[in-house]
N, C-alpha and C positions, 0 to 999 in steps of 0.2 A: 636230426642230421648232424653230421660233424663237418665243419668247414674250417680251413680249406683242405684238411687232410683226413683220411680215414684209413687206419686208426690214428688217433693222437690229436685231432683238431679240437676246436671249440664245440662242445656239445650243446646243442640248442634243440628245443622242442616246440611244437605247436599242436593245438587241438581245437576242435570246434564242436560244440554240443548243440544239437538242433531238436526242435519238436517238443519242448517243455511247455510251450504256450505262454501267453501273456508277455510281460516285459522280459521274460527269460527265453524267448523263442530261439535266439542264437547267442551262444556264450562262447566267445573266443578266449583262448588262453595260450600263452607262450612264455618262454623263459630260457635261462642259461643254466646248464647243469654244473654243479660244483664237482670237486674231486671225489671220485668214487673208488680210488685206490687201484684202478686199472686203466690202461689207455682208453680214451673215449672212442666209441665206435658208433656207427649209425644204428646198429642193433640196440645198444644201450639207450640211445636217444629215443628210439621208437618205443621201447618198453616204458621209459620214463613218461613219454607223452600220454600213453594209454593209462598208466597209473595215475597221473595228475588229473586226467579227465574223470576217471572213476572216483578219485578222492573228492573232486568237486561235487559230483553227483551225491556221494555219500554225505557230505557235509551240508549241501544246500538244497537237495531235491528228494531226499529219502522219504519225506512225508507223501510225496506224489507218486512214488514208485511202489507198486503192489506186486504180489506174486504173479498177477496176470500181465503185467507190463512186459513188453519184449524190447530190449535194447538192440538196435541194429548198429553194430560197431564196424566201421570200415577203416582200413589202414593200408598204406602202400608198402608195408614191410611183410612180404610173404613169410619170412622166417618167424616174425612175432605172431602173426595170425595163426599159422599152422602149429607153432609150439603151444600157444595158449589153448587152441582147439584140441591138442593132443595128437594131431596127425603126424607131427615130426618130433623126433627125439630132441631133447635139450640136454646136452652133456656138459656145457661150460658152467661151472659153479656160479659165476657172477650172473649169468643169464637165468639160471635156475632160480636164484633168489628173486630176481625181478619177475619172472613168470609166476612164481608162487605168490608174490605180493599181488599181482594183477588178479590171479584166481581168487585170492582171499577177498579182495575188494568186490569182485563180482558176487561172491557168496554172501558178503555183508549186505549187498543191495537186495538179495533175496528175490530176484526176478529172472525171467527167461532172457536169454541173450543169444545173438547170432553174430559171429565174427566173419567178416568177408574181406578178402584182399581186393584192392583196386590198383590199377597202374598209377604211378606218380602223376602222370599227365591229367588224371581225373581228381587229383587231390591238391589242386592249385592253391586254394585258400589256406590250407594248413601249411603247405610248403612256404607260402609267403609269410605266415606268422613266425615260423621258425627262422626264416631268413631275417625278418625284422629284429628278432631277438639277437641274432648274430651281429647285425649292423649296430644295434644299440649297445652291445657290450664292447665291440672292437672298434667301431667307427670306420671299418673297412668295407669296401665293396666286395661282394661275393663273386668269385670267379665263375664264369659260365661253365656249366657242366657240358662235357662232350656228349653229343648225341650219338647213340648207338646206331651203327649202320644196320639197315634191314637187308636181310638176304633172301 
């Protein structure tokens, strides 16, 4: 997410890895994104979150992941999910680089995977993690998002 502006706000990310078992059953992660040479956007933050989660798995759980393992990846960015899946085009060079990095990390894990979009309202834990990263960096309260009117 980028707060309080998109584009141009403070880029923050959050992720949660579940189902590895034992003391690693739930692994939360969050942080603030440094300068990427382009104005920060929610799309960049969403790609970074996925990339960080996959990097964690590669570094810490690769021994438990086999060719038969199926990762179920959910995210609230339709754009990121569909671009990684290959259903949507990715024409922005900076997003292509991030998409390709995510795909490379998935390939390094060497397992099956499924990416699925979920509404933000169903991704509360991860949204709270990225908000915590923002508050930790800036010390500022996050403005409430305007709720979309249902028609």
